[in-house]
N, C-alpha and C positions, 0 to 999 in steps of 0.2 A: 424433459428438464431434470427430472428426479435423478440424483446421484445416489451412490451407496451411503448408507448411514456410517458415520465415523465413530469408532469405538476405541476407548482407552481401557486397557486391562491392568489391574493392580494385582501384584503377586508378592509373596514373601519368600518363596523357595524355588523348587525345581521347575514349577510352571507347566505341569503336564496338561492341566485344563486350559491354560493359556495356549499351549501348542495346538490342542484340539480346535480351539476357536480360530486360531491363526490359519491352520491348514484348511479348515472348512471355508474360510473367507476367500481362499484362492479359487474356488469354483466360480465360473463366470456368472452363474445364476444366484450366487449368494448376495443378499441385500445389504451386507455390511462389509467394511474394511477395517483393519486394525491400524490405527494411526499412532499409537503409543503403548509401550509396556513400561510401567512404573513400579517401583518397589521401595519399601522402607528398609530393605536389606541390600546394600551395595554388592554383596557376595552371592546374591540369589542366582542359582544356575539358570533360571529362566531368562535372565537378562542376556546371558551369553548366546542362548539360542535365538532370542529376538534380534540381537545385533547381527548374527550370522544370516538371518533371513531378511535383513534390510529394513527392519522396523525400528523407528526411533525409540530410544529408551531414556528413562530418567530414574535416578536412584538418590535417595536421601535417607540416611540413617535417622531413626527416631531417637537414638540415644542422646541424652543431654538436652532434648527439646521438650517443651510442654506439648500436650496433645493438640491444643488449638493451633499453635504455631506450625507444627508439623503438618497438620491437615491443611492449613492455609497454603503452605508451600506446595503440597501435592495438588491442591485445587488449581493453583496458578499454572502449574506444569500441564495439567490436563486441559485447561481452557486454552492455553497457548498452542496446544496440538490441534485445536479445532474440533475436539471430540464432541459428539452429540449425546453419547451414552457412555456409561462406565460399567465394566464387568469385573466384579471381584472374583478372583480365581486363586483361592488359597492366600488371601491377604489377611494376615494374622494380627490385625489391629481393630479395636473397637473404635468406630468413627464417631466424631463429635456430632451433636445434633445440628450444628450450623452447616457442616459439610453435607450431611444427609439432606437437609432442607434444600441446599443448593442444587442437588441432583434428584430431587423428588420426581418419581415416575420415570427416571432415566438411568437408574442404577440397579443392576441385577447382581444376585449372588447365587452360588450353588452350595447346597448344604447336604452332607452325607447321611440323611435320614428322610423318612417320609413325614415331613412336617404336617401337623404340629407336634408329632412325637419327637422327643430327644433333641431339643434345642441345645445349643452349646457343644461341649466337647464329649469325647468318649462315646460316640453314638453307637458304634458297632458292639462294644462291650455291653452297653445297656440293652440293645436289642436282643443279644444272645441270652443275657441273664434274665430277661423278661419272658423268655420262651417263645418269642415271636417266630412265626413261620416265614415271614418275609421282612427284609430290610429294604433299603433303596436310597434314592436321592431326590432332591427337590430343587427347582430353580424358582426364586421368589424375588419380588421387588424389595429393595432395602428400605427399611424405616428405622426410626431412632431406637425402637425396641429390638433387641437381639433376635435374629432369625424369626421375625414376626410379621414380615410383610406379606402381601397377597401372593399366593402360590400360582405360578404360571405354568408349571409342568412337573410331572413326577414320573419316575420309573421304578418299578418294584424289582427286587433281586431276591431270589430264594435263599433262605438260610439252610445250609446243608448240615446233615448230622456230622458232628465232629468239627464244625467250623470254629476257628479262632477269630479274634478281632482282626488279625492280619490277613487271613485267607478271605474273610468276608470283605474286608476293605479293598482287596485287590480286585474283586469282581464288581463291587460297587463303583470303583474308579472307572472301569470300562463303561459302565452305564452312564456315569457322569459325563464322560467325553462325548457320548452320543447325544445325551439329553441337552447339554448346555448349548452346543452349537445350533441344534434344531430350534430350541426355545428362543434363543437370542434372535435368530433369523426371523422367526415368526413374529416376535415382538416388535422389532424395528420396522418390519414390513407393513404392520397394521396401518401406519400413517399414509400408505398409498391406497388404502381401501376406501372408496367413496362413502360406503355406509358408515364406516367408523368415523370418518371426517365429519360427516353431517351430524352424527350423534354427538360428537365432541363439541361442535359449534352450538348445537341445540342445548347441551348441558350448560354452557357458559351463558348463552342468550337468555334462557329461561330462569337463570339465577337472578336476573335483574327484575325490579318490581313491575308488576302488572303486565307481563309479557305473555304472548301466546304464539304458537306456531301455525302457519297457514301457507300452503304452497301458492305460488303466483306464476302463472304462465309456465308451469312445469318445473319451477325451481323451488326448493325448500326456502321458506321465508319466515321471519319472526317480526312481530308487531308489538307495539306498546300503546295502551290507551283504551282498551276495551273492545268488545265485540263489534259495535257499530261504528265507533269513531277511531278505531286503532289505525296507527300509521306504521308502515314498514321501516325498520331500521337496519335490517340485515337480510342478505340472501346468500345461499351457496350456489354457485354456478358449477355444475358438473358437466363440463363440455357443452355448456348451454350455447345456443345460437352458433354451433359449429366451432366454438373455441377449443383449443387444445387443453387448456388448463382446468384444474379444479381450484376454485378461488372463493374467498369471502368478499362479498360486495358490501361496502359500508359508505356512509355519507361523509363528504368533506365540506369545507367551507366554500369551495368553488374551484374555478378553472386554475387559478394561480397555485393553489395548494396541490391540486391534481398534478400539474406540470412539475412542481418541485419534488413531489414524491417519486414520480417516474424518473426524473433526472437523478435523484438521490440513489435509487436502487431499482434499475430497470428489470432486474431478474426477479424481484419480489412484487413490484407494483406494475399495473398496467391499466389502461383505460378500457372498461368493458363496453362491448357493443350495446347500443341503444340506451344504456344507463348513464354513460359518461356525461352527456349534455345536461343531465339533472344533478350533476355534482357527485356522482358515485365513483369510488375507486375500487379496483379489484386487487386483493392481496392473495398471492398464490399459497395454496395449502398442500400442494403435491410435491414439494421439494424433499420431503422426508426429514426436514430440519425445522419444522414449524415452531416458532417461539409462542407458546400458548398464552403466556402472560401478555405478550404484545397483542395477540388477538383479543384477549379479554379487555385490554385497555381500549382497543378500537371499538369493540362492541359497546362498551359503556359510553364512549364518546358519541358514537352514532345514535345510541339510545337517547342520550341527552339532547341531541339536535332536534328530535321530534317528539319527545315526551312532554306531557302536560306540565306546566310550571309547578303545579302542586307536588308532583313527583320529584322534580329536580330540586326543589326547595327541601323536600324531605331528605333526599340523598345528601345535600350539603350540610344539613343539620346533623345527620348521622355521622358525617365525616369529621365533624368538629369534636366529637366525643372519643 
């Protein structure tokens, strides 16, 4: 069932890193596809290339617009494309906190230095002036702080005697083209890794009060209510009972809701073997496009359905503040 992750690329100029990502995506084994190339510069050369390669484009000049309005328009275009991830590739705009929050954990950037060294501009000049033996590039997740998100990958590039900022930049750019496509592919593919999926569900489940993890019949499971009286509120089925899917199992209100969910989105929900008669629903986690906020909401709801009343009352009081 898993399809390729859908990536929107933001550029401001010629788009050489965009081109590297696009051509890497043409390999049958690549786990992502490029669904949009967007720019704040309608004259960006990368738009012409994207159009020639059959990729949808969107351009909106930021001139005369406040930053929030421009970011909101870009966000609408990205979401309309169906993108799951955003890759910044020479996008020369500082993004608003609201835009960044909307793509938290799903927006990557490439920066021409070995972060945390030399954030911002003029990275090559600064590396040469500092007498560094190596420069390089980094791919990182985007946060509200400039060039400060978790680093996902780096490549070192030797600084040669007599290098100028331009000669060094030319070699670093080659490294960027290699690193970005590889790192993006690895990052979007992680959501098909069963170990990663189980760990992510566990992180969300264990954030709820008085929960613990305990396998049940070979499936990872999470309970609430203590060692002796704890009740299960979630499982992850990794091809359990011969099923093809990797899925989260959570409790519903019963057969009517189960049927409504499956009817609403049969590609996301299904009735799990053996668990369905007890009111459980399965939510697929192997599509590559998991909405983790949706999963967190389901975990909390399922937790509430079996948690002691003293805990649910505590949660309700906390929610009022």
